[in-house]
DRENKOLMAR-236517 format. One line per 10 residues: their letters; for each residue x, y, z of C-alpha. Coordinates in steps of 0.5 Angstrom, whole numbers. Layout:
<atoms>
A	X Y Z  ...
</atoms>
This chain:
<atoms>
MALEEGIITR	13 51 -16  13 48 -9  18 47 -4  17 41 2  22 40 7  22 33 10  27 27 12  29 21 8  26 15 11  29 10 6
TTGDTAFIRT	33 9 0  32 4 -6  37 4 -12  37 11 -15  30 13 -11  29 16 -4  23 16 0  21 23 3  17 23 10  14 30 10
RRTTACEGCS	7 34 13  1 35 9  0 42 8  -7 45 5  -4 46 -1  -4 39 -3  -11 39 -3  -11 42 -10  -5 39 -13  -5 35 -19
ERHACHSMGN	1 31 -17  -2 29 -10  -3 22 -13  5 21 -12  4 22 -5  3 16 0  -1 16 7  4 14 12  -3 12 17  -3 19 19
IKEIEIEVAN	-6 24 15  -2 30 17  4 26 14  6 24 7  11 20 4  14 22 -3  18 18 -8  23 22 -12  29 21 -16  36 21 -12
PLGATAGDLV	42 23 -16  45 26 -10  46 20 -7  42 22 0  41 17 5  36 15 11  36 21 16  38 26 11  34 33 12  32 35 5
VVAFKTS	28 40 1  24 38 -5  22 42 -11  16 40 -15  11 43 -20  4 44 -18  1 44 -25
</atoms>
């Protein structure tokens, strides 16, 4: 399981978009298709469910399976 720290950039309904930094672990991750480049290869945006109601500017830690 991978853990990533990031910041909520925006929310829509029950979804949050988190900006985080790409790590070397991303290269072999089977879920890398869920991450979107932010124009900078070192930053990515992850779309996740937001059951806690986080808002833009919140700092978060996301855990997800890598296989």
